[in-house]
Each structure stands twice: as structure tokens, then as C-alpha cells.
C-alpha positions in Angstrom: 55.1 96.1 97.0 52.3 93.4 97.8 53.7 91.1 94.9 56.6 89.2 93.7 56.4 90.6 90.7 55.9 94.3 91.3 59.4 93.8 93.8 61.2 92.2 90.8 60.3 95.7 89.0 61.1 98.0 91.8 64.5 96.6 92.1 65.5 96.5 88.6 64.3 99.9 87.9 65.9 101.1 91.2 69.4 99.5 90.0 68.8 101.3 86.8 67.8 98.1 84.1 65.5 100.6 82.0 63.8 97.1 81.1 62.8 94.3 81.0 65.0 93.5 78.1 68.2 94.8 79.8 67.6 92.6 83.1 67.0 89.9 80.9 70.5 89.4 79.2 72.3 90.0 82.8 70.0 87.3 83.7 70.7 84.9 80.2 66.6 84.5 79.9 64.2 85.7 77.8 62.8 90.0 78.0 59.5 87.5 77.9 60.5 85.7 81.0 61.2 89.1 82.8 58.0 90.3 82.2 56.0 87.2 83.0 57.7 87.5 86.6 56.9 91.1 86.8 53.1 90.2 86.1 53.1 87.5 88.2 52.3 84.9 85.6 55.1 82.4 86.5 57.6 82.6 88.9 61.5 82.3 88.7 62.7 78.6 89.6 65.9 77.4 90.9 68.9 78.8 89.2 66.8 81.9 87.7 66.3 82.3 91.1 70.0 82.5 92.6 70.8 84.6 89.5 68.1 87.1 90.4 69.1 87.7 93.9 72.9 87.9 92.6 71.9 90.4 90.0 69.0 92.3 92.1 72.1 92.6 94.8 68.9 91.5 97.2 68.2 88.3 99.3 65.6 85.5 99.3 63.8 86.7 101.8 63.0 90.0 100.9 62.4 89.1 96.9 60.1 86.1 97.6 58.3 87.9 100.8 58.6 91.5 100.7 60.2 91.0 104.5 63.5 92.8 105.6 66.2 94.5 104.0 66.2 94.9 100.1 69.5 95.9 100.0 70.9 93.0 102.3 72.5 90.3 99.7 71.9 86.9 99.8 74.0 85.3 102.1 75.4 81.5 101.6 77.0 80.1 104.9 80.0 78.1 104.1 81.8 75.2 106.9 84.5 73.6 105.3 86.9 71.4 107.4 90.4 70.8 105.8 92.6 67.6 106.0 95.2 66.2 104.5 93.4 63.7 102.9 90.3 66.2 101.5 88.9 65.0 98.1 90.0 67.3 95.6 92.0 69.5 98.2 96.3 69.7 98.2 96.6 71.6 101.6 100.3 71.1 101.0 99.6 73.4 97.3 96.4 74.6 98.3 94.8 73.8 94.9 91.1 73.2 94.7 89.8 70.4 91.7 86.8 71.8 90.6 83.7 69.0 90.2 80.5 69.2 87.6 77.2 69.7 89.2 74.8 67.0 88.6 71.6 67.6 88.3 68.3 66.1 89.7 68.4 64.2 86.1 72.0 63.2 85.9 71.5 61.6 89.0 68.6 59.7 89.1 68.6 56.3 87.4 
């Protein structure tokens, strides 16, 4: 499989998504979008890429470049240091507050 589109299509079929519409529903995008990815007309962008790795149960290295094991899921390393004064974290109750994600447009002035 030489192209990103070919890998998306092969993985879709391998996982039992019978059509681009079925994969599109799982990704919450249009079937036209998935079809365009499979034909290499467009590439998935940020959030769509992350969702694609998750739904296709694969990783960025294999999907984007065809290298590695397609069955190795994407891993995001997390290093957390916990202290009593950590913002949003109450160590006594082990409660974590959630905060909205700010996109680049919202963050800029």
C-alpha cells in the first residue's frame, strides 16, 4: 500500500466498515470526506487524523507513512506531577476539574 488513501481503505475493510459511509458515521464526517481521503484527493486534518487513528485502531506512523505495525495503536505519553497545590486537582478527594480546550483561533487576539 503506497498511499495514505490505500492504507485508510485497507484498514477500513479489514475492520469491517463495509462502506465509506459506515466509517464516516464513526468519525462524524461526511462519506464524501472519507471517499476523498481514500482517493488521495485530500488528507485528514488535525482532529480528523486523531479520530481516524482511534477508529481504525492504528497509529500515525503506519497510517501516514506505511511504516511499522498497523495493529499498534497510537500511544500518547502522559507525565503528570501531582502536588497539593496543583490547579484543578484536589489530592484529598482525588477530583480533577475539566477545562475547555482552546483552539488557535480562540487563543489569538
